[in-house]
C-alpha positions as CSV (number, residue, x, y, z in Angstrom):
1,X,67.0,102.6,-61.2
2,X,67.5,99.3,-59.4
3,X,67.7,101.1,-56.0
4,X,64.3,102.9,-56.7
5,X,62.7,99.6,-57.7
6,X,64.0,98.1,-54.4
7,X,62.6,101.0,-52.5
8,X,59.2,100.7,-54.2
9,X,59.1,96.9,-53.5
10,X,59.8,97.7,-49.8
11,X,57.4,100.7,-49.3
12,X,54.7,100.5,-51.9
13,X,52.8,97.2,-51.1
14,X,50.8,98.7,-48.2
15,X,49.4,101.2,-50.7
16,X,48.7,98.9,-53.6
17,X,45.0,99.6,-53.7
18,X,45.8,103.3,-54.4
19,X,48.3,102.2,-57.0
20,X,45.7,100.1,-58.8
21,X,43.2,103.0,-58.8
22,X,45.9,105.3,-60.1
23,X,46.6,103.0,-63.0
24,X,42.9,102.7,-63.8
25,X,42.3,106.4,-63.8
26,X,45.4,107.1,-65.9
27,X,44.1,104.6,-68.5
28,X,40.7,106.2,-68.6
29,X,42.2,109.7,-68.9
30,X,44.4,108.6,-71.8
31,X,41.6,107.0,-73.7
32,X,39.2,109.9,-73.1
33,X,42.0,112.3,-74.3
34,X,42.3,110.4,-77.6
35,X,38.5,110.5,-78.1
36,X,38.5,114.2,-77.3
37,X,41.1,114.9,-80.0
38,X,39.3,112.7,-82.5
39,X,36.1,114.8,-82.1
40,X,37.9,118.0,-83.2
41,X,38.2,116.9,-86.8
42,X,34.4,116.4,-87.5
43,X,33.7,119.7,-85.7
44,X,36.1,121.6,-87.9
45,X,34.7,119.9,-91.0
46,X,31.2,120.9,-90.2
47,X,32.3,124.5,-89.4
48,X,34.3,125.0,-92.6
49,X,32.2,122.6,-94.8
50,X,35.3,120.5,-95.7
51,X,33.4,117.2,-96.2
52,X,30.6,116.8,-98.7
53,X,30.9,113.0,-99.0
54,X,27.9,110.8,-98.3
55,X,28.5,107.8,-96.1
56,X,26.7,104.4,-95.9
57,X,26.6,102.3,-92.8
58,X,29.0,99.4,-92.8
59,X,27.9,96.3,-90.7
60,X,30.4,95.7,-87.9
61,X,30.6,92.0,-88.8
62,X,31.8,92.8,-92.3
63,X,35.2,91.2,-92.4
64,X,36.1,92.5,-95.8
65,X,36.8,96.0,-94.5
66,X,39.4,96.9,-91.9
67,X,38.2,97.8,-88.4
68,X,39.8,101.3,-88.6
69,X,37.9,102.1,-91.8
70,X,34.6,100.8,-90.4
71,X,35.0,103.0,-87.3
72,X,35.7,106.1,-89.3
73,X,33.0,105.5,-91.9
74,X,30.3,104.7,-89.3
75,X,31.3,107.6,-87.2
76,X,30.9,110.0,-90.1
77,X,27.7,108.2,-91.1
78,X,26.1,109.0,-87.7
79,X,27.3,112.6,-87.9
80,X,25.9,113.1,-91.4
81,X,22.6,111.4,-90.2
82,X,22.5,114.0,-87.4
83,X,23.1,116.8,-89.9
84,X,20.2,115.6,-92.1
85,X,17.8,115.2,-89.1
86,X,18.7,118.3,-87.0
87,X,20.8,120.5,-89.2
88,X,24.4,121.6,-89.0
89,X,24.0,124.0,-86.1
90,X,22.3,121.5,-83.9
91,X,24.8,118.8,-84.8
92,X,27.7,121.1,-84.1
93,X,26.1,121.9,-80.7
94,X,25.7,118.2,-79.9
95,X,29.3,117.4,-80.8
96,X,30.5,120.5,-78.8
97,X,28.5,119.4,-75.8
98,X,29.9,115.8,-76.2
99,X,33.4,117.2,-76.4
100,X,32.9,119.2,-73.2
101,X,31.6,116.2,-71.4
102,X,34.5,114.1,-72.6
103,X,37.0,116.8,-71.5
104,X,35.3,117.0,-68.2
105,X,35.6,113.3,-67.6
106,X,39.2,113.3,-68.9
107,X,40.1,116.0,-66.4
108,X,38.2,114.3,-63.6
109,X,40.1,111.0,-64.3
110,X,43.4,112.9,-64.3
111,X,42.5,114.6,-61.0
112,X,41.5,111.3,-59.4
113,X,44.7,109.6,-60.6
114,X,46.7,112.5,-58.9
115,X,44.5,112.2,-55.8
116,X,45.2,108.4,-55.6
117,X,49.0,109.2,-55.8
118,X,48.9,111.5,-52.8
119,X,48.3,108.7,-50.1
120,X,51.2,106.8,-51.7
121,X,53.6,109.7,-51.6
122,X,52.7,110.9,-48.1
123,X,52.5,107.3,-46.7
124,X,55.9,106.3,-48.1
125,X,57.6,109.5,-46.8
126,X,56.0,108.9,-43.4
127,X,57.3,105.4,-43.3
128,X,60.8,106.5,-44.3
129,X,60.9,109.2,-41.7
130,X,59.7,106.8,-39.0
131,X,62.3,104.2,-39.9
132,X,65.0,106.8,-40.1
133,X,64.1,108.2,-36.7
134,X,64.1,104.7,-35.2
135,X,67.5,104.0,-36.8
136,X,68.9,107.3,-35.3
137,X,67.6,106.2,-31.8
138,X,69.3,102.8,-32.2
139,X,72.7,104.2,-33.1
140,X,75.5,104.4,-30.5
141,X,76.8,107.6,-29.1
142,X,80.1,107.2,-30.9
143,X,78.3,107.7,-34.2
144,X,77.1,111.2,-33.2
145,X,80.6,112.2,-32.1
146,X,81.9,111.3,-35.6
147,X,79.0,112.7,-37.6
148,X,77.9,116.4,-37.5
149,X,74.4,116.9,-36.3
150,X,73.7,119.3,-39.2
151,X,74.4,116.4,-41.6
152,X,71.9,114.2,-39.9
153,X,69.3,117.0,-39.9
154,X,69.8,117.6,-43.6
155,X,69.3,113.9,-44.3
156,X,66.1,113.7,-42.3
157,X,64.7,116.7,-44.1
158,X,66.2,117.3,-47.5
159,X,67.1,113.8,-48.4
160,X,63.7,112.4,-47.4
161,X,62.2,115.1,-49.6
162,X,64.4,114.0,-52.5
163,X,63.1,110.4,-51.9
164,X,59.5,111.7,-52.2
165,X,60.3,113.4,-55.5
166,X,62.1,110.3,-56.7
167,X,59.3,108.0,-55.8
168,X,56.8,110.1,-57.5
169,X,58.8,110.3,-60.7
170,X,59.6,106.6,-60.5
171,X,55.9,105.7,-60.1
172,X,55.0,107.9,-63.1
173,X,57.8,106.3,-65.1
174,X,56.8,102.7,-64.2
175,X,53.0,102.9,-64.3
176,X,51.6,106.2,-65.8
177,X,54.0,106.8,-68.7
178,X,53.8,103.2,-70.2
179,X,50.0,103.5,-70.3
180,X,50.1,106.9,-72.1
181,X,52.8,105.6,-74.5
182,X,50.9,102.5,-75.3
183,X,47.6,104.2,-76.0
184,X,49.1,107.2,-77.9
185,X,51.4,104.8,-79.9
186,X,48.5,102.6,-80.9
187,X,46.6,105.7,-81.9
188,X,49.5,106.9,-84.1
189,X,49.8,103.5,-85.8
190,X,46.1,103.6,-86.6
191,X,46.3,107.1,-88.0
192,X,49.6,106.7,-90.0
193,X,52.1,103.9,-89.6
194,X,54.6,105.7,-91.8
195,X,54.8,108.7,-89.5
196,X,55.0,106.3,-86.5
197,X,57.9,104.5,-88.1
198,X,59.7,107.8,-88.6
199,X,59.1,108.6,-84.9
200,X,60.6,105.3,-83.9
201,X,63.7,105.9,-86.0
202,X,64.2,109.4,-84.4
203,X,63.3,108.3,-80.9
204,X,66.6,106.5,-79.9
205,X,68.6,109.7,-80.7
206,X,66.3,111.8,-78.5
207,X,66.6,109.1,-75.8
208,X,70.4,109.4,-76.0
209,X,70.2,113.2,-75.6
210,X,67.9,112.8,-72.6
211,X,70.1,110.2,-71.0
212,X,73.2,112.5,-71.3
213,X,71.2,115.4,-69.7
214,X,69.8,113.0,-67.0
215,X,73.3,111.8,-66.0
216,X,74.6,115.4,-65.7
217,X,71.6,116.4,-63.6
218,X,72.2,113.3,-61.3
219,X,75.8,114.4,-60.7
220,X,74.7,117.9,-59.9
221,X,72.0,116.6,-57.6
222,X,74.6,114.6,-55.6
223,X,76.8,117.7,-55.3
224,X,73.8,119.8,-54.2
225,X,72.9,117.3,-51.5
226,X,76.5,117.5,-50.1
227,X,76.5,121.3,-50.1
228,X,73.1,121.5,-48.6
229,X,74.3,119.2,-45.8
230,X,77.3,121.5,-45.3
231,X,74.9,124.5,-45.0
232,X,72.8,122.7,-42.4
233,X,75.9,121.7,-40.5
234,X,77.2,125.3,-40.4
235,X,73.8,126.6,-39.2
236,X,73.7,123.9,-36.5
237,X,77.3,124.7,-35.4
238,X,76.4,128.5,-35.3
239,X,73.3,128.0,-33.2
240,X,75.1,125.6,-30.8
241,X,78.2,127.8,-30.4
242,X,76.6,131.3,-30.7
243,X,77.9,132.4,-27.3
244,X,81.5,131.4,-28.2
245,X,81.2,133.2,-31.6
246,X,80.0,136.4,-29.9
247,X,82.6,136.1,-27.1
248,X,85.4,136.0,-29.7
249,X,83.7,138.6,-31.9
250,X,83.7,136.2,-34.9
251,X,80.4,137.2,-36.4
252,X,81.9,138.6,-39.6
253,X,84.1,135.5,-40.1
254,X,81.2,133.1,-39.6
255,X,79.0,135.3,-41.8
256,X,81.6,135.2,-44.6
257,X,82.0,131.4,-44.2
258,X,78.2,130.8,-44.4
259,X,77.9,133.2,-47.4
260,X,80.7,131.4,-49.3
261,X,79.0,128.0,-48.6
262,X,75.6,129.4,-49.7
263,X,77.1,130.8,-52.9
264,X,78.6,127.4,-53.7
265,X,75.2,125.8,-53.2
266,X,73.5,128.4,-55.4
267,X,76.1,128.2,-58.2
268,X,75.7,124.4,-58.8
């Protein structure tokens, strides 16, 4: 995790304006998502006639009643007022249209947050490739005699792709997920603090399970990178020495060797 944060500090600053927009749209998407779910309850109550209670408007400056209760009461007051003025069908249509609009804006904010992430991803990968290529040009010839060219090719292609995926997941973990967790957690506390407390008690156990799975996947990922590098090295050696392979009639041997390496990569 420290390595990813170091990489982010090094490569993300040129794209901080996109990062700020991404955080903003993620926040709006989460808030609109909560309101969209909140609208489902009154719609169902109107459809199935579950609520027959009459509501009176509570002034917002009334400090004797909790803010949560005032919001719920006044929301139902406005809905019942709409029912009395326009009827149940018209009120249901209004709420349905409002839900569609909220869902549209929520989806739009989610799309814009993903769109703001794209310049960060592609820009960081471009910067990494440029620095990697510059580093390769600056290395002495002795380095290339010790290292296989296939290994270098694998690192400039596969490993850079892994960096892109890691950066994307790290940005989500550092900026997107905390926003979603905060908003959803606050909503859960408002709805029922007892169920939220139960969730907090169960959460560490689930986190431990996810940590065990994550460590296992990380080990497999390192093994996969090594075996992918081996595959690229064998392919590069085959292309470079194809005439020698054909001269000694070693096609079957090389094919068997490559198939074995490919099966090892597949069976990770």
